[in-house]
N, C-alpha and C positions, 0 to 999 in steps of 0.2 A: 514286128518287132523279130522278125529273124534273121535281119540285117546287123552287122557289126559294125559299130564305129571302131576304126583303125587305134589304136594303141602305139604311146610310144616306145621305143625299144629300152631306150634309157632313163629309171627313175631321176630323180634329182635326188642333193646327197641329203636331206631333210628325210629321204621317204628309206636310200639306200641304208645311210649308218645308223640307224636304229634299229631298221630291220637285218642285217648283218649281226648286233649283237644280242637279240631277239633269238635268231636262229641257232648261235653259238650257245646259249643257254637251253633252248630245247634240246640240242644235241646232248646236253647230260646224263638222260637218264637211258638215251638208246644204247651210247658208248659204255655206257656202266653196264648194262644188261648183256652184251656184247660182249665185253672182257669176261664177266662171270661166265657167262656160258661156257663159252672156250677152252675155262679151266677144268671142265668137269671129262673134257676128250669124246669121245663117242657115247657115253653113259647119258649124257641127257636128248642125244639123236633117240636112243635106244626106249626112253620114257618116252618120248613123243609120238612115236610111232605105232605104241600097241593099241588095242583094240578099243581097251578101255577109255585112252584118251581120245579117239575117234567117237566114243560114245558121250563122254562127255563136250566133246565140241557140238555134236547135232544138238545136243539138249540146249546149250547155249545160247545155239543159232536158233530154237524154236522158241527160247522165252526173249528171245531181241527181237523176231518176228512180231511177235504175238502184242511185245510192251509198243514199238514202236506203232505198229498200226492201230492200236486202241491210243496211244498218247495225241496222234492226227484226228483223231475221231473227235475227240474227244477238244483240243486243243485250240483246232484252228475254228470250230463253227462259235465255239467259245469267246474267241478272238474277235469277230467278227459281229456278232451278236453284243460287244463291251462296246466297242468303237465304231459301228456305224448305227444301231437301231437306237431309238426310244426304250429302251429296255428297264425297267423300273428300276432303282437304289445302283444305279452302273457303277460310281464310284468308289463304293460299298466292297460291290462283288469284284471290282476291278485288283483291289488291296484282298480280298477273301480267298480268291482264285487262285494265286500264283501263292499262298504260304506255304502249302504241300510242301513246297520245293526246300523247304529251312526243316525239316522233320529231319532226324538221322534214319536210315532205314533199318535201324535195330534197333530204335524204338517203338518205330511204326511197325514192323512186323513181331514184335514181343503184344502191341494192344492188338492186332488181326488175332495172335495166338488164345489173348483174353477173352476175347469179345467174341469170335467168332469158332475159337477150337474147342475139341471134345471138353464137356463139364464147363464150357465157359460163359459170360456173363448170359448171351440174348440163348444160349441152352435151357441155362436158366429160368428165365424168362417165358418163354416155348413148352417147356415141361406139362405145367399145370394145362394147356389146350392136347397134350397128346402126343407132343413133338419130341420123340427121342432120339433122335439123332440128326445131325445138321448134315449136309455136304462136309467132303474131307477137304480141309483148308493146308492141308501139307501136300508139296509137291509145287506141281508145276502150274495149279488153278489159285493156290494161295497166292505162291510166287509172280505171277501174271499180274494176280490184283493188283498186288502190295505196290510193285512199281512202277506199274501203269499211272497210279494215284498219286508216284512221287515224281513222275516223269512227263504229265503232260505239259507242265507248268515250261517245260524247256520250247514246248511249241507256242504255248499260249504267248510269252512277251516278246520273241520276235515279231510273230504276225501281228502282235498289236500296234508293235511302233512300224513296221511296213504299212498297213493299213491307213496309220496316221498321215506317212511319209506320201501314199499314192495321190494323182491325179485323177481327181473323178470325176473328170471331162470323159474320162472309157466307161464309167460306170451309166451315168446320163445318158450317152448314148444310146449304149443299150435299153436303158430303160424307154428312153424314148420313143425308141423303135418297139415297141410294146410287150418288154421281156419285165419281168414277173420279178421279185427280188431276189429269189431263191435262185430262179433261172439268172439273173444278172451273177449274180455270187458265182454260180458253177460254173458259165461258159465267160467270163470277163474277170471278175475279180481272183477265184484260185488261181487259173493261170500266170496273173501278174503276183499272185503272193507265191510263186512255185520256188523263190530262192529261199524267202524266212521258211517254207515249210518243210524243205528240204532240210536245211541247217536244222530248223529246231529238231524234226526227225531222226538228224546222225546223232545232235546230240543225247537224243533221247535213247538210240541204239545204244551208244559207247558208254553212254551210263550204265544200264542194263548190264554190258560187259564187266562190268571194273564195279559192280557191286558187290559188297561181301556178306553185310547184314543179314537184308531181307536174307536172300536165299539158304545161307547159314542156319538162322531159326527156324526155316520155313524146310527146312529139309529141299532142297533140289540142286544137285549137284552140279556144279558148273566149272567153268575154266580158274576162275577166281578164286574160288573153293579150294581147289586142289592148290593153289596160287599158295593160297594161305595156310594151308597144311603142311605144306615145304619150308614155310617158312617159321613156322611154329610147332608144330608136333616134331615136324624131320629135321628141325633144323639143319635144312642145307637150304643154303641160301645159292648155290651152284644152280639146283637143280630147279628151284623157284625162279631164278632168273633165267634159263632156258626157257619155263612156262612162258615169265612174261612177255618173253622177247616173240614168242608164239603168237601169245594174243595182241602183243603190238603190231606185228605183220596181218591179221588178222582186222586192225582197224584200219591201218593204211589202206586193205583193199576196200573198206567201205567207205574211207574219204573217197579214192579214184572213183566207186559207183555214182558217191554225191556228185561228184566234178561233172562227170560225163553226163550224169542226171540234168545239170543246169543248161548244159548246152553252151549257144554263144547268142542267147537269145538279150533283148535288149527291153529296159521293163521303164522306160521314162517318157515323156512326150518329145519329140522328136520336130514340130514344128512347134512356133511361139505360145506362148500363153502365158497365165498368169496364175499363179500358184494360188490355192484357196483351200476350204476349207471344205469335205464332202456335208452335204446334208443328211440326218441320220434321218432312216428310213421309220418309217411310221408301220408298227408290226401290225396293228388292228388286233383283228381275233387272234393273232397267235401271238401276242403278248405275254398271255396270261402260261401257253404252254412252253414259250421261250424261258421267260420265267422262272416254271417251274423246272427246268432243264439244267440253267443256270444254279439256281438253290438247290437242285439236288447233287449237283457235282460237289458245289460246298460241303452239303451238307454228310455226303463219305466221305469225302476226302480231307475235312478238316474239323467239323463239326464233331462230329462222333469221336474221333480219336480223343482232341480238344475235352469232350465229355468224358471221357474215361483216367485223360491225366488228372482231370479239376479233380474226381473220384478220390484218384491214386491222392494226392494233394491231401486234398481234404483229413485225408485218414493219417498221413506223415504229421502231417500238424495238430491232428488231436493227439497223436501220441510223442507230441513232444519234439518231432524234427526240426534241429534248426534251420531258419533261411539266412543268416545276415552274411554266410558267405558266399551268397548266389548272386549279389550286388559286385563285390569284386570281379566275379570271374564274367557277370556282364558286362559291365566293362570294360575289359580284356578283351572277351568276344567283336564287342561294336569295333575298338580300339585297328586289332589287326584284321578283320574282316574290311574296315575304310581303307586301311594301308593297300588291301591285297584289290578291291576293288576301283581305286585309284590309279595302281600300277596296271592293271588290266586297260582300262579305258585309255590310257597311255600308250601301252604298247599294240592295241585294236586298230590301231590308226595308219601308224604304216603297214600294217601285217594286211589289210584292208586294200589300200592304195598300190601295193606290190603286187597283190594275187589280183584285183579285180583292172587295175590302170595299165598295169605294163607288163606287157608279154615277154618269155622267156623264162628258163628253166628255174631262174634263183624265187620268181615268183610260184612257180609250181612249187617246188619243193618246201617250201615256209608257209604254203596251204596245209600242203599235206603233213607238214612236220607239228604243224600248230595243233593237231589233235591228238597225235600220239598218248602226251601228259594224261588228256582225260579218259581213255581206255585201259590207263593200267593201273593197277592198286595203287592206292597209296603208300603205301607202305615198300613198293617198290622203287616209288620217285625220291619219297625222304631217302631211303638207305642209298639212292644214287648222290644225291646232296651230301651226306654224312661222309661217302667217300671222299668225294672232290672237296669237301670241306676242309676234313681231318690232313689230303696228301695235300692240299694247293694252298691253302686259304683257312687255317688255323686260328683267328681272330672272328670269323664269321660262325663257325661251329657252336649252334644252341645260342644264334643272335635272332633278333627279332626282324631285318633285312633278310637270312636266309628264309627264314617263314613266309616271310610274304614271297620270295622266289621261287620256292616251291607251291607256295596258291598260284602264283601269275601259271607256271608249268600245268599245274593241273586243270588251270580252268582258265586260260585263256581263252578255247574255243568259245565258250559262251559269250564272252566279249567279243573276240574278232566272226563269228558268225553273221552274231546281229549290226555290225559296221557294213560289211559285205555286202549285206539285204540292203541295207539305207543307199549304199555307193552304190549301187547297181539301177537305186532309183534317177539319181543324179543326173544330167547329162554332162558331158566331157566341155560341150561348146559353152557352157558357164562360164569352165574356168578361161573359156580360150579366146571368150569374148574380154575377161578381164585382162588378161595378158596382150588383146588388141590396145589396150587402153594403155599400156607403159607398164603392167602391174610384173613382177618378175613370179617367178612357179610359187613359191612360197607367200608371196600377198595373196594371189591368186587365189591360193588352196586357203588359207588363212580366211579372208574375206568371202568367201564364195561357197565353197565346198565343206569346212567344219562347219558352219553352221545348222545346216542342212542335215548332216551327218549327227545332229546331238540326240533324238530322238533313239534311234539306233544305239549310239554310241552307251545312252544314259541306263537304257532296256540291257545291255552286256552287261555294263556295270552293276546294275542291281542284282542279275544272276550272279554273279562271280562274290557279290556281297553275302549273298544267300548261301552259294554251296559255302564257302569260306569260314560263317561259322556252324555248319554242322561237319567238319572235314576234320577226323580222327586221329589216322594214323600217322602225317605227317604233323600235327599240333603235339603227340606225344612226344613224336623222335627231337623236332626241331626245334621246337619254343624254349627259350630260356627258362632257366630253373627256376620253378616257383612261380611259373607263368602259367596259372587254369582257366579256361575256359566251359564257357557251359556245355560244348562238347563234352569234354572231358569231364569233368563233372558228373554227366548223363555215363559215361562209361563206367567211371569207378563205380558208382552206387548200382549200375545196371551188373556188374560183375561181381560183385558180391551181395545179389540176390537181394539189394533192399530198394522196390521197384516204387514205395512213394517217398524215397529220398530221391530216387532220380527221376519222377514224374514234376517236381518242382523246376529243376534249371529247365528240363526240356518245354514244361510250357511257357517258363521265362522267355526260352531261344525264340518259340514264336512271337510272342509280344515286342522281343525288339528287334524280330525282323519286320514285323509289320509295319515298325515307323518308318525307313525310307522309304517302302511302297507305296506306304500311303502319302509321303510326299509327293513321290513321282507322279501319283494318280490324279491329287487336289492341282498338281502342276500343270499337267497336261487339259487337264478339264481350265484354268485358268487361263491357259494359251488360248482355248477354241472360243 
């Protein structure tokens, strides 16, 4: 797998043109940040070079390392259990395990505080047993716990998509040589999944960098919190832009590390063979421990938070809280998020093709640039679009196309990473065979490669859909006047300290997000 297949130096127009347009779109936030930063002269550098900023950076890196490692430790084995074994109720688990991704971090953190904080629900239940104080939930422990439960689906979904595309001959050869199921996973499957695992880990790391809601409520001072303080309390967009630019450079360093860890490996069969499904592994005596692990993750990450939300919804309904306005917000959320998922699926394909199949600086730059928006706070990206729309395209300001473009910049890595992982499992020789039969490059790609990318692109689009459902700053700033989503409804109620009112749209947010996940899961089952 270490040998390289030579790659064409010049991409065809159907790859180069859309990739160039996407690249220009992705450049908007960095250009805005550079312009804003240099407006401050040397003041921004004085801020960035202080010991306090260095301490914040170290705390951010520590949180990021813990969350990334924990997300891989949960997401990769869970994906293997769901895709490769006879785990009971796999379909249901496949939907439920990904749903924490749609929970807004500020809502999730508030649930953690209400349930596990001082004088919280769990404390009240344990006091009759003599437990007077639980371990501290604020600071690093609470932030790492909360963000991990929100981030492991970033690893779960792309790894499941890669497992579905993987040639089972590699694993069958290892099993025929006497390797156990666990040994085969560690020695054969995990190395083949490296692109998907690393892509998911990168998303988890970048999400940790950009999160504000959880770290602010759990009182863990990170880089993003400092940026929001500058934007909100200090009303200083110039210094906030400088901090955001530093965060962007950190994100680019992470992306470069991810690219170097990928290496030049090959993750597809190099000899002739027929594509087929892998046989599910019988877990035997490990079935119930595996089920306990999977259901335990779902119970902690999803069921417990939903139970808290359900309790507060019941309190709100009994107190006379109206629920009729939620249906409009829910419809708006589905509409905007569906458009964002469609746009991301279309954009991810040329990005993946240029970065995986064609060598040169353009593919490298686009690959790195794709991840910039994901690491930036949503407010920085939204203000960049406000700046360019008001200056050069006033007709787009506060319109649905502008909101969808902002979602695309923010969440494109989720779709591109899954598409790239799938493309690395498709041998370029398949297209070469089609070309030898007289097909044009576009015809060969459309007939051969694109169908094989389907699962990866669909998994990535699902990720974008879920992320767009809960995005708040860009939605508040860029959405059309009067366009209210479930995320904005949650925020409005939480900001006024009406948690019973906030719980209902948060619960509906999870229910609405479960629909595409259920469709995706059952569609995959039918294809098997």
